[in-house]
C-alpha positions in Angstrom: -52.4 29.0 -69.6 -51.9 31.8 -68.3 -55.4 32.1 -67.2 -54.9 28.7 -65.1 -52.1 30.1 -63.6 -53.6 32.7 -62.3 -56.6 31.0 -60.7 -54.4 28.2 -59.2 -52.8 31.8 -57.4 -55.7 33.2 -55.9 -57.2 29.7 -55.2 -53.9 29.0 -52.8 -53.4 32.4 -51.8 -57.4 31.7 -50.4 -56.3 28.9 -48.6 -53.3 30.3 -46.8 -55.4 32.8 -45.9 -57.8 30.9 -44.3 -55.2 29.6 -42.7 -54.3 32.5 -41.2 -57.5 33.5 -39.8 -58.0 30.1 -38.3 -54.7 30.1 -36.2 -55.7 33.2 -35.0 -59.0 32.2 -34.3 -57.7 29.3 -32.4 -55.3 31.5 -30.2 -56.8 32.1 -26.4 -56.0 34.8 -24.2 -55.9 34.6 -20.2 -56.0 38.2 -18.3 -53.4 37.8 -16.1 -53.2 41.1 -13.2 -50.5 41.6 -11.1 -50.4 43.8 -7.9 -47.9 43.4 -5.1 -47.0 39.9 -4.1 -49.8 38.3 -6.4 -50.8 37.1 -9.6 -54.7 37.0 -10.5 -54.6 33.7 -11.9 -51.9 32.4 -10.0 -52.4 28.8 -12.4 -53.4 28.9 -15.9 -53.9 25.7 -17.6 -53.1 25.4 -21.7 -52.7 22.7 -24.3 -49.8 21.3 -26.1 -49.9 23.8 -29.7 -52.4 26.1 -28.9 -51.2 29.3 -29.1 -51.6 31.2 -25.4 -51.9 35.2 -25.3 -51.2 36.3 -21.3 -52.8 40.0 -21.2 -50.4 41.2 -18.7 -52.0 44.6 -16.7 -50.5 46.1 -13.4 -53.0 47.9 -10.4 -50.5 49.7 -8.9 -46.8 49.7 -10.2 -44.0 48.2 -12.6 -43.8 44.4 -12.0 -42.0 41.8 -14.4 -43.4 38.6 -16.2 -40.6 36.0 -16.4 -41.2 32.4 -18.0 -37.5 30.9 -18.5 -38.9 27.8 -19.7 -40.6 29.9 -22.6 -37.7 32.3 -22.9 -40.2 35.3 -21.7 -39.5 38.3 -20.3 -41.3 41.5 -20.2 -42.3 44.6 -17.9 -46.5 44.9 -16.6 -46.3 48.4 -16.3 -49.8 49.9 -14.6 -52.3 50.5 -17.3 -51.3 49.4 -20.2 -52.2 45.9 -21.7 -49.1 43.9 -22.3 -49.5 41.4 -24.6 -47.3 37.8 -25.3 -47.7 34.7 -27.2 -46.4 31.8 -26.3 -47.5 28.1 -28.3 -46.7 25.5 -25.7 -45.0 22.3 -27.0 -44.4 19.7 -24.0 -46.5 18.5 -21.3 -45.4 19.8 -17.8 -45.5 22.7 -15.1 -43.8 25.9 -15.4 -43.6 28.9 -13.3 -44.0 32.5 -13.8 -42.6 35.3 -11.6 -42.3 38.4 -10.9 -38.5 39.9 -11.8 -38.6 43.7 -11.0 -38.5 44.2 -7.2 -42.1 45.3 -5.4 -41.0 45.1 -1.7 -40.9 42.3 1.4 -43.0 39.5 -0.2 -41.5 39.6 -3.5 -41.0 36.3 -4.1 -43.9 35.2 -3.4 -45.4 36.8 -6.7 -45.5 33.5 -8.7 -47.6 31.1 -10.8 -48.0 28.1 -12.8 -48.5 27.5 -16.2 -50.1 23.7 -16.5 -49.9 22.3 -19.8 -51.8 19.1 -21.1 -51.7 17.3 -23.8 
């Protein structure tokens, strides 16, 4: 009886580990470069239910990255990769923008996440 219990635990643990590896493998990474008044790219496409990691880098100064529809807010520091992962749950267009003032033109520093079914 103990042997069956042990084997059942071993199989269940292996299956759970496989699921975790599968999830990690399906997370898509998108590099976003922040620079005075601009994000590159300024439009990103994603699928509902597919985890998406933004790898944020600044080339010139501290910028912000805010995506209110997903509750995301972080600083982007030059020379440091900042990673933010979301899993979109609905179709639509969602804004992201800089919320750290970087001079005239700051209000134009924005982009769009387009989530498709």
